[in-house]
N, C-alpha and C positions, 0 to 999 in steps of 0.2 A: 890580238893578244898584244905586244908591238914591246918588244927588247933590242937594248942595242948595247954595244958595249968598245971600249976604247984597240983589242982586240980581236979577227975571229976567233980565235978560241972562244976572250973571256965570256961571248956574244952568243956562241955556241950552249957554253955552262950554264949560261943564264935560262937562257932558251929550254936546253934538256932539264932544269927544275923542274918551270913554270911546265910544263909535258907532267914530267910526273906529278904533280900537284894535282893538273886537275885530269888528267880524261878518266875516262870511264870514276869518278868522282861524281858518286849517289849520297841521297838525305840531303835534311830540307835547313832550310836560307834565306833565317827574315821570313820568313815567311812562307820560302816559296821552294816547291815540291819540288826538286831534281833526279830522273831518271838516271840519266847517264848525258855524259860529258866526254865528247870523240877529236879529233883532231882531224879535220876532213884538209889541211892543207898548210903548209908550207914553203915561205919563202926568205931571198936568202937579197940582200943587198946593201948599197955604200955613198954611207951619204954624208958629207959636212965633217973626211975624218972619223965615221963614226961607223959600224959593223951591223947594221939592223939583223933580224929575227923575226920574219909576220910570220904568226900564228894564229888560224885563219879555227874553231871550234863550233864544232854542231852543240847545241844544250839543249838536251831534250825537258820541256816541261809537264806535266803526271795536272 
């Protein structure tokens, strides 16, 4: 998942919201059974006047 913001704080806040919604999520989504979602890596970057947060998740499917 890649999020971007015009300020570092904005990008970080969006990334925290995404993490809060995704990590440890379980359930059935459009016929796919998700047993768990875990954050496995996070990176930061600054590209073309945008602060970037790159979040990598491991999604376990039953």
